[in-house]
Residue frames as qw, qx, qy, qz and C-alpha x, y, z in Angstrom:
[[0.007, 0.825, -0.336, 0.455, -58.37, 55.18, 62.40],
 [0.646, 0.048, -0.669, 0.365, -55.86, 53.64, 64.81],
 [0.505, -0.748, -0.002, -0.430, -56.55, 53.86, 68.54],
 [0.315, 0.353, -0.739, 0.480, -54.17, 53.51, 71.49],
 [0.698, -0.511, -0.456, -0.209, -55.57, 51.52, 74.42],
 [0.692, -0.703, -0.011, 0.166, -52.70, 51.86, 76.91],
 [0.400, 0.765, -0.379, 0.333, -49.21, 53.32, 77.41],
 [0.855, -0.493, -0.023, 0.159, -46.50, 51.71, 79.55],
 [0.118, 0.899, -0.412, 0.089, -43.11, 53.25, 80.35],
 [0.953, -0.112, -0.032, 0.278, -39.95, 51.14, 80.29],
 [0.528, -0.597, 0.173, 0.579, -36.30, 52.09, 80.80],
 [0.299, -0.228, 0.535, 0.757, -35.47, 52.40, 77.11],
 [0.084, -0.207, -0.692, -0.686, -38.84, 52.53, 75.39],
 [0.496, 0.086, 0.285, -0.816, -42.52, 53.36, 75.46],
 [0.124, 0.160, 0.970, 0.137, -44.82, 50.37, 75.12],
 [0.454, 0.132, -0.079, -0.878, -48.00, 51.11, 73.16],
 [0.282, 0.228, 0.929, -0.073, -50.92, 48.71, 73.37],
 [0.244, 0.004, -0.427, -0.871, -53.24, 49.22, 70.43],
 [0.645, 0.007, 0.264, -0.717, -56.99, 48.72, 70.60],
 [0.867, 0.225, -0.318, -0.310, -56.75, 45.59, 68.45],
 [0.917, -0.374, 0.128, 0.042, -54.25, 44.00, 70.84],
 [0.740, 0.458, -0.161, 0.465, -51.05, 44.67, 68.93],
 [0.544, -0.784, 0.020, 0.298, -48.18, 45.71, 71.23],
 [0.604, 0.658, -0.084, 0.441, -45.43, 48.01, 69.89],
 [0.607, -0.624, -0.058, 0.488, -42.25, 49.25, 71.56],
 [0.407, 0.831, 0.021, 0.379, -40.80, 52.60, 70.50],
 [0.635, -0.138, -0.270, 0.710, -37.38, 53.56, 71.93],
 [0.149, -0.856, -0.260, 0.421, -37.46, 56.94, 73.68],
 [0.271, -0.451, 0.390, 0.756, -34.69, 58.16, 71.38],
 [0.187, 0.292, 0.764, 0.544, -36.73, 57.16, 68.34],
 [0.037, -0.808, -0.586, 0.040, -39.74, 59.10, 69.62],
 [0.209, -0.781, 0.015, 0.588, -37.61, 62.20, 70.20],
 [0.304, -0.222, 0.604, 0.703, -35.95, 61.81, 66.81],
 [0.057, 0.361, 0.771, 0.522, -39.35, 61.59, 65.04],
 [0.015, 0.607, 0.514, -0.606, -41.19, 64.33, 66.89],
 [0.317, 0.612, 0.554, 0.468, -43.39, 66.55, 64.70],
 [0.158, -0.878, -0.200, 0.405, -42.86, 69.91, 66.41],
 [0.483, 0.870, -0.014, 0.096, -41.44, 72.71, 64.25],
 [0.221, -0.821, 0.526, 0.035, -38.07, 72.69, 66.08],
 [0.633, -0.213, 0.736, 0.112, -37.61, 69.04, 65.16],
 [0.486, 0.337, 0.708, 0.386, -39.24, 68.88, 61.73],
 [0.020, 0.198, -0.196, -0.960, -39.43, 71.77, 59.27],
 [0.492, 0.425, 0.580, -0.491, -43.14, 72.31, 58.56],
 [0.557, 0.666, -0.155, -0.471, -42.63, 72.97, 54.82],
 [0.382, 0.553, -0.720, -0.174, -39.73, 70.77, 53.73],
 [0.945, -0.234, -0.039, -0.224, -40.54, 67.92, 56.15],
 [0.645, 0.405, -0.520, 0.386, -36.80, 67.70, 56.81],
 [0.719, -0.542, -0.346, 0.263, -35.45, 66.87, 60.25],
 [0.087, 0.871, -0.189, 0.445, -34.01, 69.94, 62.01],
 [0.762, -0.627, 0.150, -0.062, -32.91, 68.03, 65.10],
 [0.255, 0.645, -0.707, 0.140, -29.20, 67.47, 65.80],
 [0.907, -0.217, -0.278, -0.228, -29.84, 63.84, 66.67],
 [0.713, 0.162, -0.513, 0.450, -26.34, 63.11, 67.97],
 [0.039, 0.361, -0.410, 0.837, -26.79, 65.76, 70.68],
 [0.725, -0.419, -0.160, -0.523, -29.89, 64.12, 72.16],
 [0.283, -0.515, 0.741, -0.325, -28.80, 62.55, 75.50],
 [0.446, 0.076, -0.873, -0.183, -28.69, 58.78, 75.32],
 [0.115, -0.183, -0.849, 0.482, -30.25, 58.57, 78.77],
 [0.355, -0.065, -0.074, -0.929, -33.33, 60.54, 77.68],
 [0.043, -0.301, -0.948, 0.098, -36.55, 59.09, 79.11],
 [0.269, -0.531, -0.420, -0.685, -40.18, 60.10, 78.96],
 [0.054, -0.080, 0.623, -0.777, -41.47, 61.63, 82.18],
 [0.468, 0.367, 0.609, -0.524, -45.15, 61.56, 81.20],
 [0.022, -0.008, -0.737, -0.676, -47.18, 60.60, 78.12],
 [0.410, 0.454, 0.621, -0.490, -50.79, 61.07, 77.07],
 [0.245, 0.325, 0.696, 0.591, -52.89, 61.04, 73.91],
 [0.122, 0.613, 0.313, -0.715, -54.53, 64.39, 73.14],
 [0.517, 0.696, 0.023, -0.498, -56.61, 65.05, 70.00],
 [0.908, 0.417, 0.032, 0.027, -55.05, 62.19, 68.03],
 [0.432, 0.708, -0.437, 0.349, -51.51, 62.99, 69.06],
 [0.821, -0.332, -0.330, 0.326, -49.10, 61.38, 71.52],
 [0.035, -0.907, 0.195, -0.371, -47.74, 64.09, 73.83],
 [0.847, -0.124, -0.329, 0.399, -44.44, 63.40, 75.63],
 [0.210, -0.930, 0.224, -0.203, -42.86, 65.39, 78.45],
 [0.763, 0.315, -0.463, 0.323, -39.17, 64.53, 78.88],
 [0.721, -0.629, -0.181, 0.228, -37.13, 64.12, 82.03],
 [0.554, -0.213, 0.120, 0.796, -34.39, 66.39, 80.68],
 [0.087, 0.643, 0.046, -0.760, -34.24, 69.84, 79.11],
 [0.147, 0.127, 0.767, 0.612, -35.90, 68.78, 75.88],
 [0.413, 0.030, -0.039, -0.909, -39.01, 70.49, 74.49],
 [0.650, 0.167, 0.632, -0.389, -42.27, 68.59, 74.78],
 [0.019, 0.179, -0.804, -0.567, -42.75, 66.30, 71.81],
 [0.681, 0.313, 0.346, -0.564, -45.85, 65.41, 69.83],
 [0.026, -0.178, 0.875, 0.450, -46.28, 62.54, 67.37],
 [0.671, 0.061, -0.155, -0.723, -49.53, 61.87, 65.48],
 [0.705, -0.116, 0.658, -0.239, -51.04, 58.52, 66.41],
 [0.838, 0.514, 0.105, -0.148, -51.54, 57.73, 62.72],
 [0.346, 0.756, -0.552, 0.074, -47.80, 58.25, 62.19],
 [0.364, -0.437, 0.783, -0.252, -46.98, 55.84, 65.01],
 [0.837, 0.167, 0.420, -0.308, -49.42, 53.31, 63.58],
 [0.687, 0.647, -0.303, -0.130, -47.36, 53.10, 60.38],
 [0.331, 0.531, -0.735, 0.262, -44.54, 51.63, 62.47],
 [0.794, -0.385, 0.202, -0.425, -46.50, 49.26, 64.67],
 [0.979, -0.034, 0.164, 0.118, -44.47, 46.32, 63.38],
 [0.228, -0.756, 0.482, 0.379, -40.67, 46.80, 63.25],
 [0.869, 0.330, 0.320, 0.184, -39.14, 45.82, 59.93],
 [0.507, -0.169, 0.332, 0.777, -36.20, 46.64, 57.70],
 [0.216, 0.613, 0.028, -0.760, -36.80, 49.91, 55.85],
 [0.459, 0.344, 0.715, 0.400, -38.55, 49.56, 52.49],
 [0.032, 0.490, -0.020, -0.871, -38.96, 52.48, 50.13],
 [0.007, 0.094, 0.766, 0.636, -40.52, 51.03, 46.97],
 [0.549, 0.002, -0.008, -0.836, -44.09, 51.91, 46.06],
 [0.351, 0.021, 0.918, -0.183, -46.21, 48.96, 47.10],
 [0.630, 0.328, -0.189, -0.678, -48.12, 47.83, 44.00],
 [0.879, 0.035, 0.466, -0.099, -49.25, 44.37, 42.92],
 [0.058, 0.529, -0.708, -0.464, -46.96, 42.67, 40.39],
 [0.864, 0.268, 0.288, -0.315, -48.75, 40.50, 37.84],
 [0.301, -0.371, 0.775, 0.413, -46.47, 37.99, 36.12],
 [0.725, 0.510, 0.159, -0.435, -47.45, 37.05, 32.58],
 [0.422, -0.139, 0.742, 0.503, -46.67, 35.11, 29.43],
 [0.125, 0.031, -0.547, -0.827, -48.05, 35.30, 25.90],
 [0.293, -0.387, -0.829, -0.278, -51.19, 33.34, 26.75],
 [0.319, -0.586, -0.641, 0.380, -52.09, 35.07, 30.02],
 [0.193, -0.264, -0.055, 0.943, -51.48, 38.70, 29.12],
 [0.210, 0.828, 0.513, 0.087, -54.31, 41.12, 28.40],
 [0.474, 0.341, 0.030, 0.811, -52.51, 44.10, 26.87],
 [0.240, -0.681, -0.420, 0.550, -52.58, 47.01, 29.35],
 [0.262, 0.449, 0.329, 0.788, -53.67, 50.25, 27.70],
 [0.091, -0.679, -0.433, 0.585, -54.87, 53.71, 28.68],
 [0.403, 0.804, 0.343, 0.270, -56.17, 56.53, 26.43],
 [0.481, 0.212, -0.054, 0.849, -53.70, 59.31, 25.70],
 [0.174, -0.629, -0.159, -0.740, -56.30, 61.97, 26.41],
 [0.727, -0.625, -0.269, -0.093, -56.99, 60.50, 29.84],
 [0.749, -0.200, -0.154, 0.612, -53.29, 60.64, 30.74],
 [0.327, 0.338, 0.077, 0.879, -52.88, 64.17, 29.44],
 [0.247, -0.525, -0.146, -0.802, -55.89, 65.67, 31.17],
 [0.740, -0.564, -0.075, -0.358, -56.45, 63.76, 34.42],
 [0.193, -0.592, 0.734, -0.271, -54.41, 62.60, 37.39],
 [0.838, -0.021, 0.470, -0.278, -56.45, 59.38, 37.34],
 [0.827, 0.551, -0.104, -0.034, -55.11, 58.71, 33.84],
 [0.238, 0.709, -0.615, 0.251, -51.50, 59.20, 34.95],
 [0.538, -0.381, 0.658, -0.365, -52.10, 56.93, 37.94],
 [0.916, 0.213, 0.277, -0.197, -53.53, 54.21, 35.71],
 [0.650, 0.695, -0.302, 0.061, -50.73, 54.60, 33.16],
 [0.099, 0.638, -0.691, 0.324, -47.88, 54.37, 35.68],
 [0.668, -0.252, 0.572, -0.403, -49.65, 51.83, 37.85],
 [0.931, 0.323, 0.080, -0.148, -50.14, 49.49, 34.88],
 [0.507, 0.702, -0.476, 0.155, -46.50, 49.97, 33.90],
 [0.134, -0.519, 0.755, -0.377, -45.28, 48.79, 37.30],
 [0.773, -0.059, 0.486, -0.404, -47.90, 46.05, 37.65],
 [0.904, 0.356, 0.233, -0.043, -47.46, 44.47, 34.21],
 [0.644, -0.238, 0.372, 0.625, -44.13, 45.93, 33.11],
 [0.142, 0.024, 0.427, 0.893, -45.58, 48.10, 30.34],
 [0.281, 0.662, 0.587, -0.373, -48.61, 50.08, 29.22],
 [0.307, 0.273, 0.513, 0.754, -49.61, 51.54, 25.83],
 [0.153, 0.542, 0.275, -0.779, -51.08, 55.04, 25.64],
 [0.395, 0.423, 0.730, 0.365, -53.50, 54.69, 22.74],
 [0.181, 0.890, 0.394, 0.138, -54.49, 57.58, 20.50],
 [0.422, -0.640, 0.107, 0.633, -51.21, 59.44, 20.99],
 [0.474, 0.856, -0.043, -0.201, -50.71, 61.98, 18.15],
 [0.898, 0.123, 0.147, 0.397, -47.91, 60.79, 15.86],
 [0.281, 0.850, -0.171, 0.411, -45.54, 63.65, 16.57],
 [0.591, 0.089, -0.528, 0.604, -42.43, 63.97, 18.67],
 [0.110, -0.368, 0.234, -0.893, -43.87, 67.03, 20.42],
 [0.741, -0.345, -0.119, -0.564, -47.03, 65.25, 21.57],
 [0.882, -0.076, -0.445, 0.136, -45.05, 62.18, 22.65],
 [0.398, 0.229, -0.471, 0.754, -42.58, 64.20, 24.69],
 [0.378, -0.388, 0.139, -0.829, -45.47, 66.03, 26.38],
 [0.876, -0.248, -0.307, -0.277, -46.94, 62.62, 27.25],
 [0.751, 0.038, -0.496, 0.434, -43.67, 61.42, 28.79],
 [0.139, 0.306, -0.360, 0.870, -43.35, 64.61, 30.81],
 [0.652, -0.469, -0.148, -0.577, -46.71, 63.83, 32.44],
 [0.902, -0.253, -0.322, 0.136, -44.76, 61.14, 34.27],
 [0.634, -0.605, 0.070, 0.476, -41.44, 62.84, 35.00],
 [0.140, 0.854, -0.341, -0.366, -38.66, 64.92, 33.56],
 [0.900, 0.416, -0.123, 0.036, -36.78, 63.35, 30.66],
 [0.713, -0.553, 0.297, 0.314, -33.41, 61.90, 31.57],
 [0.370, 0.816, -0.414, -0.159, -30.29, 62.93, 29.63],
 [0.878, -0.197, 0.400, 0.177, -28.10, 60.04, 28.46],
 [0.403, -0.290, 0.585, 0.642, -25.50, 59.34, 25.79],
 [0.265, 0.454, 0.734, 0.430, -28.42, 59.49, 23.34],
 [0.071, -0.337, -0.106, -0.933, -29.51, 62.96, 24.48],
 [0.359, 0.052, 0.538, -0.761, -32.80, 63.77, 26.17],
 [0.713, 0.423, 0.454, -0.325, -35.94, 63.12, 24.15],
 [0.179, -0.404, 0.693, 0.569, -34.75, 61.56, 20.91],
 [0.802, 0.466, 0.084, -0.365, -35.83, 60.53, 17.43],
 [0.274, -0.481, 0.767, 0.324, -34.06, 57.89, 15.39],
 [0.859, 0.402, -0.100, -0.300, -34.08, 55.83, 12.22],
 [0.924, -0.100, 0.250, 0.273, -31.76, 53.06, 10.98],
 [0.422, 0.879, -0.130, 0.177, -28.99, 55.53, 10.12],
 [0.829, -0.076, -0.252, 0.494, -26.21, 54.35, 12.50],
 [0.041, 0.826, -0.106, 0.552, -25.99, 57.85, 13.95],
 [0.510, -0.653, 0.467, -0.309, -25.17, 56.17, 17.27],
 [0.275, 0.387, -0.880, 0.004, -22.96, 53.15, 17.97],
 [0.479, 0.003, 0.714, -0.511, -25.92, 50.95, 18.85],
 [0.123, 0.135, 0.927, 0.328, -27.75, 48.09, 17.11],
 [0.228, 0.653, 0.599, -0.404, -31.06, 49.92, 17.67],
 [0.213, 0.740, -0.151, -0.619, -29.94, 52.29, 14.92],
 [0.022, 0.221, -0.853, -0.471, -30.02, 49.47, 12.33],
 [0.730, 0.021, -0.230, -0.643, -32.72, 47.32, 10.73],
 [0.388, 0.192, -0.896, 0.102, -31.32, 44.16, 12.34],
 [0.691, -0.492, -0.504, -0.159, -33.19, 41.96, 14.79],
 [0.072, -0.528, 0.545, -0.648, -32.85, 42.99, 18.42],
 [0.586, -0.269, -0.763, 0.048, -33.29, 40.11, 20.84],
 [0.491, -0.799, -0.299, -0.179, -34.77, 40.83, 24.24],
 [0.543, 0.120, -0.351, 0.753, -32.68, 43.06, 26.47],
 [0.249, -0.886, -0.309, 0.241, -32.79, 45.85, 29.02],
 [0.408, 0.793, -0.053, 0.449, -31.17, 49.19, 28.24],
 [0.037, -0.825, 0.344, -0.448, -28.17, 50.80, 29.91],
 [0.924, -0.316, -0.150, 0.152, -26.55, 47.83, 31.60],
 [0.619, 0.273, -0.166, 0.717, -23.46, 50.05, 31.26],
 [0.154, -0.652, 0.075, -0.739, -25.02, 52.66, 33.58],
 [0.148, 0.065, -0.799, 0.579, -24.67, 52.45, 37.37],
 [0.329, 0.365, 0.573, -0.656, -28.30, 53.63, 37.58],
 [0.104, 0.200, 0.781, 0.582, -30.10, 52.30, 34.52],
 [0.372, -0.094, -0.064, -0.921, -33.24, 54.28, 33.63],
 [0.331, 0.122, 0.848, -0.394, -36.30, 52.74, 35.25],
 [0.546, 0.601, 0.513, -0.279, -38.68, 53.69, 32.46],
 [0.185, -0.203, 0.569, 0.775, -38.50, 54.03, 28.70],
 [0.547, 0.592, 0.379, -0.455, -41.06, 55.28, 26.21],
 [0.247, -0.111, 0.712, 0.648, -41.07, 54.33, 22.53],
 [0.511, 0.619, 0.374, -0.466, -43.45, 55.61, 19.85],
 [0.477, 0.140, 0.647, 0.578, -43.37, 54.68, 16.16],
 [0.190, 0.605, 0.083, -0.769, -44.07, 57.90, 14.23],
 [0.611, 0.544, -0.312, -0.483, -43.69, 56.48, 10.73],
 [0.521, -0.219, 0.816, 0.120, -43.39, 52.97, 9.33],
 [0.713, 0.544, -0.153, -0.416, -43.38, 52.12, 5.63],
 [0.231, 0.478, -0.846, -0.051, -42.08, 48.60, 5.36],
 [0.876, -0.174, -0.364, -0.263, -42.46, 45.07, 6.67],
 [0.690, -0.039, -0.578, 0.434, -41.40, 43.17, 9.78],
 [0.066, 0.440, -0.296, 0.845, -40.32, 45.09, 12.87],
 [0.657, -0.565, -0.451, -0.213, -42.54, 43.37, 15.44],
 [0.131, -0.624, 0.513, -0.574, -41.81, 44.70, 18.91],
 [0.733, -0.190, -0.652, 0.049, -41.31, 42.02, 21.56],
 [0.318, -0.618, 0.401, -0.596, -41.74, 42.24, 25.32],
 [0.712, -0.085, -0.690, 0.099, -40.88, 39.54, 27.84],
 [0.568, -0.750, 0.074, -0.331, -41.68, 39.55, 31.56],
 [0.495, 0.446, -0.663, 0.341, -38.21, 38.89, 32.97],
 [0.411, -0.364, 0.579, -0.603, -39.63, 38.66, 36.50],
 [0.926, 0.060, 0.087, -0.362, -41.62, 35.65, 35.24],
 [0.734, 0.445, -0.489, 0.156, -38.38, 34.19, 33.88],
 [0.013, 0.508, -0.666, 0.546, -36.76, 34.70, 37.29],
 [0.698, -0.210, 0.415, -0.544, -39.59, 32.89, 39.07],
 [0.947, 0.236, -0.143, -0.166, -39.39, 29.96, 36.64],
 [0.553, 0.503, -0.580, 0.325, -35.66, 29.69, 37.05],
 [0.265, -0.459, 0.607, -0.593, -35.93, 29.87, 40.83],
 [0.835, -0.069, 0.300, -0.455, -38.49, 27.04, 40.78],
 [0.949, 0.308, -0.003, -0.059, -36.92, 24.84, 38.08],
 [0.743, 0.366, -0.244, 0.504, -33.20, 25.70, 38.17],
 [0.477, -0.870, -0.114, 0.043, -32.53, 27.02, 41.68],
 [0.707, -0.359, 0.180, 0.581, -28.76, 26.72, 41.42],
 [0.426, 0.341, 0.367, 0.753, -28.66, 28.69, 38.15],
 [0.167, -0.885, -0.318, -0.296, -31.02, 31.29, 39.58],
 [0.598, -0.735, 0.006, 0.320, -28.50, 31.82, 42.37],
 [0.630, 0.004, 0.295, 0.718, -25.70, 32.21, 39.82],
 [0.186, 0.592, 0.363, 0.695, -27.55, 35.02, 38.04],
 [0.398, -0.875, -0.241, -0.137, -28.34, 36.58, 41.41],
 [0.672, -0.641, 0.109, 0.355, -24.69, 36.67, 42.49],
 [0.658, 0.070, 0.316, 0.680, -22.39, 37.05, 39.47],
 [0.038, 0.784, 0.030, -0.618, -21.59, 40.69, 38.71],
 [0.642, 0.421, 0.508, 0.390, -22.02, 41.04, 34.95],
 [0.178, -0.499, 0.102, 0.842, -20.28, 44.04, 33.36],
 [0.496, 0.727, 0.460, 0.122, -21.91, 46.05, 30.60],
 [0.343, -0.432, 0.191, 0.812, -20.26, 48.64, 28.40],
 [0.474, 0.831, 0.290, -0.028, -20.95, 51.25, 25.73],
 [0.506, -0.338, 0.343, 0.715, -18.08, 52.20, 23.43],
 [0.322, 0.466, 0.529, 0.632, -18.51, 55.04, 20.96],
 [0.063, -0.856, -0.323, -0.397, -19.74, 58.58, 20.50],
 [0.129, 0.666, -0.364, 0.639, -16.89, 59.88, 22.62],
 [0.616, -0.506, 0.355, -0.488, -17.67, 57.66, 25.60],
 [0.536, 0.112, -0.835, 0.054, -16.67, 54.38, 27.20],
 [0.578, -0.429, 0.227, -0.656, -19.29, 53.64, 29.84],
 [0.522, 0.055, -0.848, 0.075, -19.11, 50.64, 32.16],
 [0.544, -0.392, 0.379, -0.638, -21.09, 49.28, 35.10],
 [0.390, 0.077, -0.917, -0.021, -21.69, 45.86, 36.65],
 [0.556, -0.174, 0.456, -0.673, -24.55, 44.17, 38.53],
 [0.336, 0.044, 0.941, -0.002, -26.21, 40.74, 38.64],
 [0.185, -0.237, -0.704, -0.643, -28.84, 39.77, 36.09],
 [0.493, -0.650, -0.542, -0.202, -31.24, 39.33, 39.03],
 [0.186, 0.325, -0.419, 0.827, -30.70, 42.18, 41.50],
 [0.492, -0.608, -0.623, 0.001, -32.36, 41.90, 44.90],
 [0.123, -0.782, 0.153, -0.591, -32.78, 44.65, 47.46],
 [0.032, 0.411, -0.732, 0.543, -31.75, 44.50, 51.12],
 [0.680, -0.105, 0.430, -0.585, -34.99, 42.67, 52.00],
 [0.406, -0.073, 0.896, 0.165, -34.33, 39.91, 49.47],
 [0.564, 0.632, 0.429, -0.312, -37.00, 41.13, 47.03],
 [0.545, 0.206, 0.510, 0.633, -36.24, 40.98, 43.30],
 [0.075, 0.798, 0.204, -0.561, -36.19, 44.60, 42.13],
 [0.323, 0.761, -0.330, -0.457, -34.34, 44.60, 38.82],
 [0.867, 0.154, 0.402, 0.252, -33.48, 42.37, 35.91],
 [0.060, 0.850, -0.339, -0.398, -30.44, 43.67, 34.05],
 [0.728, 0.017, 0.630, 0.271, -29.61, 41.81, 30.85],
 [0.496, 0.806, -0.114, -0.301, -28.13, 42.87, 27.52],
 [0.880, -0.053, 0.357, 0.309, -26.11, 40.30, 25.63],
 [0.542, 0.745, 0.081, 0.381, -25.09, 42.94, 23.06],
 [0.013, -0.878, 0.247, -0.409, -23.48, 45.18, 25.67],
 [0.870, -0.482, 0.061, 0.086, -22.01, 42.50, 27.96],
 [0.140, 0.849, -0.507, 0.048, -18.32, 43.32, 28.50],
 [0.749, 0.219, -0.610, 0.140, -15.60, 40.63, 28.62],
 [0.433, -0.636, 0.498, -0.400, -14.90, 39.08, 32.02],
 [0.684, 0.180, -0.707, 0.021, -13.36, 35.83, 33.23],
 [0.680, -0.553, 0.289, -0.385, -14.14, 33.91, 36.40],
 [0.325, -0.357, 0.876, -0.015, -12.61, 30.70, 37.73],
 [0.184, 0.075, -0.853, -0.483, -13.38, 27.80, 35.40],
 [0.075, -0.389, -0.911, 0.112, -16.27, 26.24, 37.33],
 [0.086, 0.606, 0.389, -0.688, -17.85, 29.61, 38.04],
 [0.183, 0.398, -0.404, -0.803, -17.55, 30.71, 34.41],
 [0.182, -0.082, -0.906, -0.374, -19.14, 27.51, 33.11],
 [0.023, -0.510, -0.783, 0.354, -21.96, 27.81, 35.65],
 [0.149, 0.543, 0.070, -0.824, -22.58, 31.36, 34.42],
 [0.242, 0.217, -0.653, -0.684, -22.86, 30.14, 30.83],
 [0.119, -0.285, -0.950, -0.030, -25.24, 27.38, 31.91],
 [0.043, 0.594, 0.559, -0.577, -27.43, 29.96, 33.64],
 [0.149, 0.467, -0.237, -0.838, -27.21, 32.37, 30.71],
 [0.135, 0.001, -0.860, -0.492, -28.31, 29.62, 28.34],
 [0.059, -0.492, -0.854, 0.158, -31.44, 28.85, 30.35],
 [0.048, 0.619, 0.268, -0.736, -32.29, 32.55, 30.72],
 [0.159, 0.396, -0.430, -0.796, -31.91, 33.30, 27.01],
 [0.088, -0.166, -0.928, -0.322, -33.82, 30.23, 25.90],
 [0.012, -0.615, -0.715, 0.331, -36.76, 31.35, 28.03],
 [0.036, 0.614, 0.038, -0.787, -36.45, 34.95, 26.86],
 [0.214, 0.335, -0.578, -0.712, -36.62, 33.87, 23.24],
 [0.124, 0.274, 0.954, 0.004, -39.44, 31.34, 23.69],
 [0.185, -0.313, -0.415, -0.834, -42.47, 32.69, 21.75],
 [0.491, -0.557, -0.665, -0.077, -44.69, 31.40, 24.57],
 [0.445, -0.509, -0.355, 0.646, -43.11, 33.99, 26.86],
 [0.242, -0.079, 0.205, 0.945, -43.29, 36.91, 24.42],
 [0.309, 0.774, 0.388, -0.393, -45.77, 39.69, 23.75],
 [0.394, -0.006, 0.533, 0.748, -45.35, 40.48, 20.03],
 [0.240, 0.832, 0.456, -0.206, -46.90, 43.47, 18.33],
 [0.445, 0.339, 0.250, 0.790, -46.08, 45.80, 15.46],
 [0.125, -0.590, -0.351, 0.716, -46.28, 49.23, 17.07],
 [0.292, 0.666, 0.509, 0.462, -48.39, 51.62, 15.05],
 [0.084, 0.274, -0.083, 0.954, -48.36, 55.42, 15.03],
 [0.549, -0.484, -0.149, -0.665, -50.63, 56.38, 17.92],
 [0.896, -0.367, -0.251, 0.013, -49.39, 53.63, 20.26],
 [0.097, 0.748, -0.497, 0.430, -46.90, 55.09, 22.74],
 [0.880, -0.186, -0.431, 0.076, -45.31, 52.26, 24.71],
 [0.196, -0.741, 0.478, -0.428, -44.04, 52.99, 28.23],
 [0.911, -0.095, -0.402, 0.014, -42.21, 50.09, 29.84],
 [0.622, -0.739, 0.257, -0.030, -40.34, 49.20, 33.01],
 [0.568, 0.646, -0.498, 0.106, -36.70, 48.90, 32.00],
 [0.200, -0.477, 0.775, -0.363, -35.95, 47.19, 35.32],
 [0.669, 0.020, 0.643, -0.372, -38.37, 44.37, 34.57],
 [0.820, 0.466, 0.305, -0.132, -39.24, 43.65, 30.94],
 [0.452, -0.223, 0.582, 0.639, -36.92, 42.71, 28.12],
 [0.523, 0.724, 0.160, -0.420, -37.73, 44.57, 24.94],
 [0.453, -0.183, 0.681, 0.546, -36.71, 43.70, 21.42],
 [0.503, 0.624, -0.042, -0.597, -37.59, 44.00, 17.77],
 [0.816, 0.243, 0.485, 0.199, -37.76, 41.74, 14.74],
 [0.327, -0.183, 0.443, 0.815, -35.67, 42.69, 11.72],
 [0.409, 0.740, 0.430, -0.316, -37.47, 44.90, 9.25],
 [0.432, 0.194, 0.443, 0.761, -37.22, 46.46, 5.80],
 [0.041, 0.799, 0.435, 0.414, -38.25, 49.93, 4.74],
 [0.113, 0.471, -0.229, 0.844, -38.40, 53.22, 6.61],
 [0.569, -0.610, -0.547, 0.065, -39.16, 53.43, 10.32],
 [0.130, 0.524, -0.270, 0.797, -38.94, 56.56, 12.46],
 [0.598, -0.514, -0.590, 0.172, -39.15, 56.24, 16.23],
 [0.013, -0.663, 0.266, -0.700, -39.06, 58.67, 19.10],
 [0.769, -0.480, -0.422, 0.019, -38.79, 58.27, 22.84],
 [0.034, 0.701, -0.439, 0.562, -36.90, 58.93, 26.01],
 [0.572, -0.123, -0.736, 0.340, -35.89, 57.65, 29.42],
 [0.398, -0.720, 0.090, -0.562, -37.15, 58.52, 32.89],
 [0.111, 0.377, -0.808, 0.438, -35.78, 57.53, 36.28],
 [0.476, -0.315, -0.821, -0.015, -37.31, 54.82, 38.43],
 [0.226, -0.341, -0.576, 0.708, -37.42, 57.02, 41.52],
 [0.191, 0.126, -0.079, -0.970, -39.32, 59.67, 39.57],
 [0.485, -0.218, -0.701, -0.475, -41.99, 57.17, 38.49],
 [0.468, -0.383, -0.742, 0.288, -42.41, 56.14, 42.13],
 [0.112, -0.215, -0.285, 0.927, -42.40, 59.77, 43.30],
 [0.330, -0.072, -0.354, -0.872, -45.20, 60.64, 40.88],
 [0.553, -0.314, -0.735, -0.233, -47.27, 57.70, 42.08],
 [0.358, -0.320, -0.632, 0.609, -46.74, 58.61, 45.75],
 [0.072, 0.139, 0.078, -0.985, -47.96, 62.14, 45.05],
 [0.449, -0.114, -0.514, -0.722, -50.96, 60.95, 43.06],
 [0.588, -0.300, -0.750, -0.044, -51.96, 58.34, 45.66]]
């Protein structure tokens, strides 16, 4: 538990000296804005009720003290007394740019280093610990297989809904498919699918995808997974200039068919406002035409060549023929998924879920 050793008033801020020697400065306006009284924060929704713009800029604390684990502030103007839990203040001891992602370890891997992450279906379906392990593995390694999943669409959809609601897309909600070309997509054929991420034509590509093979009577069809974050790190270390190209060039994706023409654009390596790599977005099948200046276009092709050579290197690939009972959940913002060509009959089912819903579920569980 965090402990405050001393409080010092300044013109614009309150200086807090923590018991371990850390010194934090909280602007008076920030303290008023983040007060936990019911007039400022709704006790049920946790939404701010304060009209922040109406708080006087010259507001200063008249007196402060810590009472029962809470910082109590009396203001020098006609503002109600404010209270902020010390533990809440401790979360902001060190100023930094806002970060919202769930903080989980990320383990990069290749074919030799990977130990296939799995979790029993029954554990996911009947315990919160199972859901936590399932989603945690998915974000740490990029995918996780729920073993022992009944080979039915109903059981698989129920599994996916343990994580989040199913997202509606051009393919519907929870779907089943065979190689019948019912959609204008190569996935609905028996052809090889090289590594890619889905929905590069969507402004907000689904963060998670689940696939489950319900029936397979044939040969071939190995599923492939590649850790594209590991590719990014290799390119950054070995081809820094090309890594920058894929971090900057906006690559358009498109989907044409089924009554739609969807388009979106983002870099192959998308970084957040803190500079952290948060998404790899790559689909050579869906890449839309675009033309840059000559030197920039040739640099893009050079970078694309390095990326695709790494993505199709067997040493980087997890390869496995998915069997009925193996429901594969993967991070569509991180791993490239693909499939070898196959013959015979293969029936799959699956669906998409949003990235923010995966993170929301983990926040609640943790």
